[in-house]
BALO-408931 format. One record per residue (C-alpha): residue in one letter; z negated, x, y negated. Coordinates in steps of 0.001 Angstrom, whole numbers, padded with zeros to 6 digits, always signed. Example, Ala and Ser with C-alpha at 12.3 -4.5 7.8 and 13.67 -1.06 7.14 Angstrom:
2
A-007800+012300+004500;S-007140+013670+001060;
% end
This chain:
852
M+021823-064549+012715;K+023145-064934+015946;Y+025169-062888+018116;P+028387-064501+019431;G+029569-062813+023040;K+030966-063641+026029;L+028043-062072+028339;F+024921-060780+027820;L+022623-058466+029777;I+018755-058188+029208;L+017332-055426+030623;T+013364-055476+030264;L+010895-052757+030757;S+007165-051874+030202;M+005070-048648+030587;L+002681-046704+028651;S+003101-043925+025873;G+003285-039587+025963;S+003748-037375+023231;P+006258-038113+020727;L+009101-035966+020059;F+010188-037155+016578;A+007695-038575+014265;Q+007123-039064+010935;Q+003796-039525+009165;P+003185-043591+008250;A+003858-044689+004780;A+001418-046887+003103;A+001175-050178+004831;D+003515-053238+004039;I+003384-056553+004791;P+006428-057701+006835;S+009670-058606+005092;A+011464-061700+005243;A+014337-059583+006865;E+011947-058075+009232;A+010330-061334+010367;A+014032-062548+010783;E+015076-059608+013126;E+011827-060152+015236;R+012954-064034+015747;T+016494-062970+016296;A+015322-060830+019406;E+013430-063622+020627;E+016409-065876+020435;F+018541-063108+022059;L+016571-062812+025266;Q+015994-066450+025555;N+019531-067160+025376;A+020514-064323+027625;R+021477-064474+031261;P+021611-061695+033455;L+024479-060131+035127;G+025859-061622+038237;N+027521-059368+040809;G+031359-059763+039812;P+033917-056876+040218;Q+033230-053641+037761;K+035366-053479+034602;L+035707-050578+031738;Y+033967-051545+028527;H+034086-049460+025286;I+030874-049253+023524;R+031365-050118+020139;K+027761-050078+018448;V+024421-049149+019430;N+022228-050821+017172;I+018210-049739+017277;H+015952-052319+016378;G+011950-052246+015561;V+011843-048612+015468;K+010178-047412+011936;Y+009024-044148+012408;L+011492-042452+014523;N+014942-041104+014079;H+017689-043289+015510;D+020422-040996+016463;I+018187-039053+018169;L+016990-042154+020299;R+020533-043003+020717;S+021384-039504+021956;S+018554-039246+024417;S+019038-042464+025865;G+022551-041858+026642;L+023958-044865+024528;I+026540-042897+022500;P+029054-045265+020428;G+032713-044542+021112;D+031777-044020+025317;S+032958-046133+027920;I+031008-047448+030799;Y+031344-049867+033715;L+029569-052828+034355;P+027600-053867+036156;S+026438-050592+037015;S+022868-048248+036682;Y+024220-046985+033496;I+022250-049390+031161;G+019008-048963+033698;N+019286-045218+033314;A+019430-045155+029770;I+015917-047933+029646;S+014484-045235+032101;R+015274-042719+029490;L+013564-044390+026991;W+010522-045330+028618;S+010011-041264+029633;Q+009756-040596+026217;R+006523-042454+025857;F+006974-043659+022057;F+007141-047410+022941;S+004936-050344+024752;D+008190-052540+024979;V+011965-051758+025807;Q+014707-054404+025932;V+018034-054325+025696;G+020859-056454+024996;A+024509-056817+025454;T+027383-058408+023921;I+030720-058264+025157;D+033708-059203+023025;G+037000-058327+025165;D+036724-055095+026222;S+034610-053950+023390;L+030561-053837+023921;D+027856-053872+021450;L+024513-053107+022570;E+021021-053853+020891;V+017715-051930+021997;F+014850-053728+020758;L+011771-051344+020613;Q+008051-051672+020332;E+006469-048544+018960;R+002927-047502+020055;P+000604-047663+017621;R-000012-044409+015618;V-003837-042641+014829;N-004609-042172+011471;Y-007748-040573+012326;W-009340-038658+015537;R-013248-038698+015433;F-016004-037585+017125;E-019592-039036+017314;G-022598-037281+019439;I-022376-033864+018675;P-022322-031187+015786;K-019853-030855+013204;S-019259-027308+014553;K-018678-028671+018232;Q-016159-031302+016714;K-014088-028485+014650;D-013992-026418+018189;L-012430-029394+020053;M-009839-030580+017327;E-008749-027198+017690;K-008734-026715+021415;L-007509-030590+022018;K-004576-029923+019025;L-005105-033759+017798;K-003105-034323+014946;R-002722-036989+012521;G+000231-039509+013030;T+000850-039506+016955;E+001151-042443+019200;L-001781-043852+021025;S-001578-044661+024857;D-003891-044702+027632;Y-002102-041601+028648;V-003560-039741+025558;I-006599-040827+025437;D-007443-040392+029122;K-006110-036654+028808;N-008125-035919+026279;R-011528-037542+027577;K-010995-035170+030346;L-010328-032246+028396;I-013877-032985+026365;R-015609-033339+029829;D-014194-030000+030802;Y-014525-028315+027524;F-018841-029409+027895;S-018957-028724+031746;E-017674-025020+030866;K-020571-024738+028728;G-023644-026611+031242;F-023162-029767+030482;R-021526-031127+033726;N-022862-034600+033349;T-020844-035309+030070;E-020120-038598+029436;V-017149-039621+027043;D-016731-043331+025827;V-013905-044389+023246;R-013564-046524+020564;I-010420-047633+019020;D-010360-049299+015459;N-007074-050888+013312;D-006999-048406+010353;S-008142-050529+007130;M-005113-049003+005429;L-002028-048458+007220;K-000232-051105+009217;Q+000381-050337+013474;A-002464-047687+012846;V-005677-046965+014426;N-008512-044581+014162;V-009900-043507+017428;T-013448-042451+017845;F-014577-040140+020952;L-018340-040980+021690;I-019833-038199+023797;D-023162-037963+025254;R-023660-034503+026589;K-026801-035474+028719;H-028862-032629+029605;K-027358-029118+030442;V-027246-028613+034324;K-028246-024878+035250;I-027993-023557+038923;G-031120-024319+040689;K-030324-022497+043805;I-027741-020558+045772;T-028431-020444+049533;F-026027-019301+052520;S-025888-019788+056097;G-024380-017902+058809;N-025974-014578+057457;E-027641-012761+060031;Q-027474-008933+058375;F-027866-009789+054754;S-030596-011621+052953;D-029984-014641+050851;R-031348-012616+048285;R-029111-009345+048787;L-025959-011639+048998;R-026866-013269+045623;K-027180-009850+044282;T-023174-009730+044709;F-022575-011977+042404;K-021818-010649+038951;K-021723-013826+036808;T-022828-017271+039204;H-026769-016640+038970;Q-029849-019106+039975;K-032174-019877+037523;S-035050-017331+037023;I-037400-015727+035035;N-034568-013309+033629;I-034058-015105+030252;F-031041-012924+029316;R-029096-013825+032332;G-026975-017029+032866;A-027574-019560+035115;K-024700-022230+034148;L-021873-022695+036812;N-018188-021374+035796;E-015896-022275+038826;N-013615-019564+037450;D-016290-016926+037426;Y-017483-018651+040879;E-014573-017956+042608;D-013947-014376+041551;D-018034-013741+042729;K-016923-015129+045887;E-014225-012572+046044;L-017083-009769+045372;L-019417-011578+048142;I-016301-010839+050635;D-015755-007084+049083;F-019298-006141+049770;Y-019584-007390+053583;N-016243-005649+053621;S-017522-002326+052446;K-020423-002681+054418;G-017652-002563+057764;Y-017389-006278+058435;R-013776-006796+058115;N-013437-010352+059696;A-016203-011873+057102;N-015067-014734+055364;I-016283-018206+053997;L-016190-020945+056001;S-017154-023590+053524;D-019057-023429+050483;S-020207-026964+048484;V-021976-027319+045309;F-024436-030304+044867;P-026764-032257+042495;I-030320-031584+042858;N-031264-033466+040173;D-030003-034113+036348;R-030747-030730+035277;R-030125-028423+038469;L-027411-027993+040494;G-027154-025951+044195;I-024997-024067+045904;H-024361-023443+049247;I-021977-020869+051239;D-021725-021133+055039;L-020462-017647+056163;S-018950-015631+059140;E-019928-012150+059137;G-017972-011136+062172;D-018748-007704+063713;K-019172-004499+061923;Y-016151-001951+062643;Y-015736+002041+062253;I-012953+004147+061781;R-011758+005773+065076;N-008383+007646+064494;I-006529+008538+061289;S-002983+009105+061272;W-000376+009584+058488;V+003533+008600+058341;G+005914+009926+056421;N+004304+012593+053859;S+006403+015525+053441;I+005112+016721+049603;Y+001290+016905+050836;E+000045+018251+053688;T-001537+016144+056094;S-004890+018236+055721;A-004354+017819+051914;L-004217+013849+052147;E-007345+013623+054125;E-009341+015673+051631;M-008322+013470+048769;F-009044+010190+051054;G-012244+011369+052432;V-012392+009240+055378;S-013381+010714+058977;K-013987+009541+062685;G-017267+007683+062858;D-016957+006362+059271;T-017915+002695+058530;Y-014925+000597+057982;D-014938+000245+053870;K-011871-001684+052385;K-012780-000925+048993;S-013491+002329+049046;M-010289+003049+050999;Y-007927+001101+048966;K-009657+002910+045576;R-009161+006155+047039;L-005464+005441+048066;G-005032+003727+044500;I-003090+000440+046091;G-004308-003214+045729;K-006875-004566+042890;E-009445-001092+043393;A-006492+000586+041770;N-007682+001897+038556;P-005362+004304+036628;D-007863+006313+035152;D-009227+007144+038586;A-007929+010049+040747;S-006182+008683+043679;I-003605+009721+046347;L-000957+007333+044433;S-001725+008676+041410;G-001197+012075+042857;Y+002183+011307+043861;Q+002747+009443+040291;N+001661+012889+038364;A+004353+014396+040404;G+007072+012594+039484;Y+007575+010030+042179;L+007310+006799+040348;M+008281+004645+043186;S+005941+005944+045922;Q+004140+003657+047859;I+001306+003678+050375;E+001079+000941+053145;P-002217+001022+055304;S-001853-000716+058821;E-005154-001828+060665;I-004938-001732+064530;V-008147-003423+065919;V-009249-001402+069167;G-012026-003155+070998;R-014813-005509+069371;D-015974-002562+066785;S-013257+000261+066094;I-010070+000846+063801;D-007298+002939+064149;L-005436+003317+060485;E-001803+004303+060007;L-001283+005130+056183;K+002533+005069+055817;I+003725+006993+052641;Y+007060+006196+050978;E+007665+008968+048933;G+011219+008104+047170;K+013002+010666+044823;Q+011155+012192+041749;F+011818+010212+038813;T+012704+012306+035038;I+012433+010375+031781;N+015750+009818+030482;N+015186+008194+026927;V+011681+008012+024951;G+011661+004709+022615;I+009645+004183+019837;S+009524+000284+017980;G+006916-001452+015778;N+006649+001573+013229;N+007229+000816+009720;R+004660+002733+008071;V+003886+005719+010719;D+007274+008369+010890;D+008747+008790+014248;E+008534+012424+014362;V+004743+012112+013605;I+004255+009597+016865;R+006984+011821+018786;R+005062+014866+018281;E+001911+013150+020016;I+003986+011562+022572;Y+003572+013343+025790;T+005981+011766+027846;R+009615+013569+026737;P+013028+013083+027683;G+014279+015834+030672;E+010456+016242+031703;L+009419+014686+035520;Y+007295+011214+035267;D+004067+012008+035273;R+001523+009017+034906;S-001440+011021+033634;M+000609+011731+030309;L+001172+008192+030460;M-002468+007793+029691;Q-002603+010829+027606;T-000276+009408+025389;M-002332+006018+025137;R-005065+007908+024172;I-003724+009914+021735;L-001932+006819+019881;S-005283+004755+019959;S-007163+007854+018351;M-004978+007967+015702;G-005817+004454+014305;H-002783+003433+013021;F-001736+000982+015758;N-003573-002127+017775;A-005221-000451+020610;E-005395-003307+023184;A-001869-003913+022474;I-000337+000267+023618;L+001305-000112+026791;P+004229+001774+027928;D+007216-000349+029063;I+008729+001478+032064;K+012320+001100+032920;P+013921+003033+035855;V+018045+002950+034977;S+018796+004944+037963;N+017291+006213+041161;E+016294+009182+039312;L+016008+008144+035875;V+013825+006294+033592;N+013233+004850+030367;I+010083+004424+028539;N+009843+002565+025511;W+006591+002782+023229;A+006226-001222+021479;L+003863-000636+018967;E+001848-003050+016804;E+000476-001679+013332;S-002545-002554+012178;A-004065-001682+008831;S-005790+002115+008670;D-006754+002724+004960;Q-010265+002042+003903;F-011786+001095+001082;N-015386+000924+000724;I-017991-000288-002133;A-021821-000516-000615;G-025263+000294-001907;G-028184+001452-000181;W-031429+002174-000757;G-032918+005962-000416;S-035877+007948-001904;G-037188+004763-004047;T-034286+003794-005621;F-030938+001882-005197;V-027723+004287-004731;G-024489+002324-005135;S-021492+003812-003477;V-017658+003738-003329;S-015035+005534-001700;I-011252+005618-000372;N-009753+006704+002520;L-006382+007434+003097;N-005284+007764+007089;N-001485+007940+006834;L-000890+009999+003663;S+002409+011949+003190;I+002357+015266+000894;R+005664+016239+001654;N+006811+012835-000090;F+004551+012835-003072;F+007274+014073-005438;K+010430+012098-003190;K+011647+008763-005022;G+010866+005665-003885;A+008159+007120-001554;W+004775+005563-003624;R+004433+002027-001494;P+001629+002321-002868;Y+001163+005971-001928;P+003408+008323+000259;M+002770+007705+003841;G+004173+008272+007242;Q+002784+011698+008245;N-000996+010980+009348;Q-002487+013125+006931;R-005989+011792+005990;L-007563+011823+002287;S-011069+010939+001571;I-012687+010984-001971;S-016500+009250-002382;A-018450+008964-005012;Q-022655+007955-004876;T-025006+007287-007984;N-027705+005215-009208;G-026540+005339-012859;T-029157+007507-014042;Y-030305+010866-012440;Y-028701+011200-009248;K-024950+011573-008748;A-022857+013040-006032;F-018963+013898-005442;A-016917+014656-002146;L-013386+015112-001224;S-011870+016267+001975;F-008276+016410+003435;T-006856+016982+006990;D-003709+017446+008215;P-003460+016954+011540;W-000353+019053+012711;L-000509+022078+009915;G+002998+023225+009809;G+004219+019963+011877;K+004686+022607+015249;K+001702+022515+016796;P-001232+020532+016888;N-003112+022445+015248;S-005362+020539+012544;F-006168+022186+008808;T-009150+020505+006893;V-010604+021389+003441;S-013454+019735+001914;A-015468+020166-001234;H-018760+018467-002416;F-021488+018105-005702;S-024454+016713-005980;E-027329+016901-008471;E-030585+014964-009119;N-032527+015598-012457;N-035176+014155-014587;A-032844+012055-016770;Y-034543+008492-015649;Y-032085+006771-018348;V-028989+006420-019858;W-030243+008127-023489;Q-032048+011035-022012;K-030464+014406-021590;S-031762+016102-018571;S-034250+019329-018967;K-034943+019541-014897;Y-032178+019368-011919;F-031470+020080-008372;R-027585+020815-008002;S-025464+021869-004786;Y-021969+022521-004383;G-020123+023082-001184;L-016742+024120+000106;A-015410+024230+003478;A-011995+024854+005293;G-011410+024429+009294;L-008985+024995+011664;G-008749+022646+014947;K-006672+023462+018039;R-006191+021277+021065;L-006009+023309+024585;S-004056+022541+026993;W-006541+024347+029739;P-008645+022967+031634;D-006576+019816+030739;P-005598+018428+027198;Y-008279+016503+026321;F-010329+020031+025406;T-010376+020858+021537;L-011708+023982+019597;Y-012571+024022+016147;A-013773+026625+013737;E-015026+025796+010089;A-015878+028341+007398;S-018120+026868+004488;Y-020034+028387+001585;E-022738+026121-000079;R-024944+027277-003349;Y-028425+025156-004653;T-029383+025933-007803;L-032838+024394-009153;K-034532+024491-012528;D-038168+023638-012823;W-037950+021487-009781;D-041245+020655-008551;Y-040376+019142-005272;F-038663+021713-003414;V-039667+024797-001449;M-038783+026933-004406;R-039036+025664-008200;N-036275+028506-010078;G-033516+030110-008698;S-030110+030021-006388;A-029830+029700-002638;N-026758+030505-000856;L-025498+029479+002529;L-022175+030994+004043;S-021516+030148+007904;L-019219+029847+010456;K-019411+026893+012649;L-017721+026760+016156;V-017249+023325+018204;F-016068+022951+021479;G-015275+019679+023102;R-013572+017389+025179;N-012858+013738+024505;S-010971+011431+027042;V-012344+007707+025401;D-009494+005983+025389;Q-009995+004105+022135;P-011866+004309+019007;I-013097+001066+018285;Y-014476-000361+021440;P-014049+002116+024295;R-014037+001113+027658;R-013727+004209+029793;G-013647+007885+029298;S-016204+010431+027781;D-017017+012397+024689;F-018836+015855+024920;S-019132+018428+022409;V-021285+021787+022107;S-021615+023129+018636;V-023088+026451+017061;Q-023413+027100+012993;L-023997+030875+012295;T-024698+032250+009315;P-024745+036058+009095;P-028209+038010+009837;Y-029145+039148+006560;S-032750+040032+007109;L-031776+042747+009700;W-030118+044771+007043;D-031121+043942+003377;G-034398+045936+003861;K-036925+043400+002611;D-040299+042428+004178;Y-040287+038827+004684;S-043524+039071+006084;D-044566+039622+002628;Q-046535+036589+001414;T-046322+037610-002046;M-042511+037241-002086;S-040962+034588-004142;D-039579+031470-002550;S-036247+032142-004993;E-036269+035574-003439;R-037176+034843+000270;F-034048+032085+000545;K-031440+033636-001807;W-029338+033766+000972;I-030005+031202+003866;E-029936+032764+007677;F-030026+030432+010972;H-028548+029875+014174;K-028092+026268+014653;W-027172+024554+018055;Q-026404+020869+018912;L-025157+019273+022102;K-023688+015856+022390;A-022499+013609+025067;Q-021346+010024+025727;W-019780+008188+028637;F-018003+004946+028719;A-018077+002437+032057;P-016247-000843+032187;L-018760-003394+034411;T-016216-005962+034834;R-012714-006553+036011;N-011145-007172+032978;A-013361-004206+031615;N-014973-006046+028627;L-018645-005713+029604;V-019221-001889+028895;L-022116+000226+029486;M-022515+002989+027207;A-024493+006075+028026;R-025350+008850+025333;A-027226+011913+025026;E-027945+014656+022444;M-029918+017191+021167;G-030237+019969+018471;Y-032165+023044+017472;L-032507+025332+014480;G-033449+028520+014991;S-034127+031326+013067;Y-033373+035524+013215;N-036539+036351+011364;R-040018+034365+011731;H-041164+034822+008622;K-037578+033369+007190;V-037001+029894+008328;S-034502+028140+006647;P-035691+024886+004824;F-032185+023607+004919;E-029767+021936+007925;R-032952+020486+009267;F-032995+017209+011413;E-035102+013579+010312;V-035078+011454+013044;G-035533+008083+012787;G-034129+005123+011080;D-030446+003602+010879;G-028546+006921+010567;M-027989+006227+006805;T-029493+007030+003846;G-029892+006630+000069;Y-028284+010159-000818;N-028853+013485+000168;I-029353+016889-002224;Y-029440+019331+000196;G-028297+019899+004197;I-030179+017665+006315;D-028468+015703+009586;V-029719+012561+009601;I-030610+010886+013530;S-030697+007414+013894;M-033530+006415+015703;R-033312+002173+016028;G-036969+000462+015882;Y-038413+003403+013775;D-038232+003814+009777;D-036150+006581+008124;G-037495+009812+008782;A-040775+008331+011269;L-040388+010425+013928;D-040508+014111+012067;P-043530+015795+012246;V-046323+015424+010214;G-046671+018074+007693;E-043161+019411+008177;N-039861+019670+005760;Y-038290+017582+008792;A-037687+018505+012034;V-036081+021846+013740;A-035546+020256+017250;Y-034801+016815+018506;N-033492+015197+021445;K-032342+011450+021951;Y-031061+009210+024476;T-029478+005829+024197;L-028056+003262+026684;E-026060+000587+025329;L-024751-003002+027071;R-021376-004108+024906;Y-019592-006948+025335;P-016721-008067+022552;V-016203-011420+020714;I-013161-010545+019136;L-010715-008321+019690;K-007774-008396+017318;P-006068-005842+015139;S-007549-007644+012003;S-011054-007767+013014;Q-013054-006667+016033;I-016417-007983+016848;Y-018503-006967+019751;V-022656-007374+020468;L-024895-005156+022371;G-028312-004843+023615;F-029347-001276+023578;L-032458+000770+025217;E-033257+004251+023361;G-035456+007057+023241;G-035947+010214+021257;N-037966+012364+019231;G-038521+015347+016295;F-040216+018585+016986;A-041482+021159+014588;S-040715+024175+016988;W-038935+025073+019976;R-042209+025436+021664;Q-043177+021771+021459;F-039760+020501+022671;S-039512+018536+025446;P-036786+016546+026570;F-039430+014090+028113;K-041588+013531+025055;I-039886+010291+023554;K-040131+007536+021422;R-039116+004270+022741;S-037333+001452+021474;A-035288-001410+022726;G-032955-004356+020664;F-029928-006017+020230;G-027235-005780+017584;V-023687-006961+016808;R-020788-004599+014998;L-017790-005818+013108;Y-014959-003525+012532;L-012375-004854+009430;P-010063-002284+008904;I-009955-002165+005362;V-013465-001283+005248;G-014476+000140+008810;M-016957-000646+010794;L-020420-002632+009938;G-023062-003524+011879;I-026470-004779+012290;D-029501-003850+014625;W-032667-005719+015610;G-035100-002666+017377;Y-038539-003065+018303;G-040342+000425+018731;F-042524+000806+021612;D-044538+003945+020265;P-046099+004949+017381;A-044410+007042+014599;A-045702+010298+013881;G-049055+010765+012361;H-049936+006670+013260;T-051687+005164+016078;K-050328+001822+016233;R-046860+000913+018250;N-044274+000721+015181;G-042833-003009+016156;S-039726-004636+014628;Q-037420-003327+012485;F-034207-004230+011261;H-030905-001442+010572;F-027780-001463+008862;V-024884+000759+010126;M-021941+001451+008020;G-019471+003582+010058;Q-018800+004701+013268;Q-021227+006991+014837;F-021340+009378+017915;
% end
């Protein structure tokens, strides 16, 4: 085939390819057809017969055709469009038009060769575009690393079959692989590439990255120069994540560039906090010591130490200067401490929305646009005058409050929980309280709850809550070992029930929901001689007008001597219980306080039961429980900040004061002594959460609790409502009221007093360091390390907050919305259990549910 014409224009260029815009998966390879071979010869003839265009006068031509040759996997129409060579257009020749089209084709990086020919026939022009596609990658492979790392790399590099091969692609991915392993400490990783033709597909190759990670490189030493006021050791302590190799095996020593940059900022922050406002890093270097160690050297300029001389306030009219000075807490003669000053002012990177500050005080009073600008005036070599300029602005009123993203929870349920209401003054503290309340509901992704604040005028602001719903209902099937037998359990927790929609048509999807009411049903059995059932219902807004909760619950359990299915029981221990409670959120001293009151009745009946203090008869327990608490924890699953404090007392009537019975009489039967159970029970619990890093992921949790069961009559001490101390906080089953107090590193009940039926007093202290692995609505996983101490006591006289059994260990928690919290801990008990002389040693513990 020949192309007749009067003029030929040939432009050829070559460059490396890039990422494809439009590609197909290659089909099975074929032997080149006669037509393809003819086309290749035609292109060669065309180029040989071509001659370059001279410098003649420009003439307008009409593009009649644009023929694409040599392209199998890309769309011809898209190539014409992207190159700008469109049939029907008119162009001038000679010009840069075709040269620009070739440049656009090269910029796509699909081709290893681009050549364009033109046939001119009068005023018409046919363009012939000859392209050579780069080879396609059929398989990407790795050698020299484990399969798990291969999978991670494939996902990180986003390598896909059918993409084009080029030096750019190879070099880019080699760099990404080196960076990937460098972050993990393999800083000397070498990456080579092997490219093989695919045995099945034409114009296809297989690429294998040959990876040699070498040795892991750790920081051997960190040194400083120019530091006269502080030692190298003290300066190294300012680094949170960059550490040199030491005997502390729990502290990493690999270099992460991002963490290193953050730690250098912390170093300067430390100097600033000590008065050295002009301290700076002159230079720093990272250098190899050997193939397994590297060094870091930082050259510092400390500068002079500064002190505060005068402090002046400008622009404040809402708060008196004396009030601002008291909140600021900085006086004349104090050491210059930029970090603390900015934190108290509430500005810069030190600002924390949960901390009280001067700026938060303004914003809590409606001054949304208020600002504070500190100005520092250096006086002499060591003094600074502070001028604090305050721009108060106007008070903002909330114009509109929007809610979006809620499909399962009714709008009215969310609105009644929100503290930001139209017509009220803007108050940042109420925003924080709303975020905490929405998180505690359990229906929304706590990590995504952030208000969208948009001023609509100089005095009005709109607030929108864009919520992301997550599953909150739970269905649990579990098994546990207790009292020498395997016990299976099943429970259903519906956390968004709507009683008022029970008889509403179309509301059962799969159950009537939307009102945040909670229904829990559970059952336990070992199939023969033990069974238990429990049911509870909670309405957090009784009547829907005020946040007064109502809870009602019931339970039944039985243990008997029918050990096999075909047997009929002749002995048993049964318990029945009913309870009803009312809770109220308090507005004073602040909205975090709550009060809860619960009345309950329980009855225990025994028949020929030889395993308890009484063999036959019934025991009755009528009590009133009061709980006063304060909870400012920011979210329920992975709390980062806040505290949870509660004090409770459970009281029964003091029957022994008026029933006229002599309980000191040793001949009195146990059934008569415990016909009406009496006691007073006290518990104190407190826990705190504090973030240790700027991103608030590393969290320290501190917890302390104690309990005491007292009696009105020393001859009538209750055998019920005592404490079992030790173990994982779970039990196979309970027949009568016992509080199970977890203590990792020890067996269940291992810390109960010897010779006693459980403990009448206990104490417990915990420190946990937590770090999240995954925080997503579908699952949340975090790891933890803990130190724990606690003990059980036979009487209040024996109780001591310092007589504790110690343990330490680590664990992991997994939260799945449908099953709740699951976990496993390994703990090591450093002290002997009650009645033993050797340290308790290693223990594994399984956890289900959220524990206080």
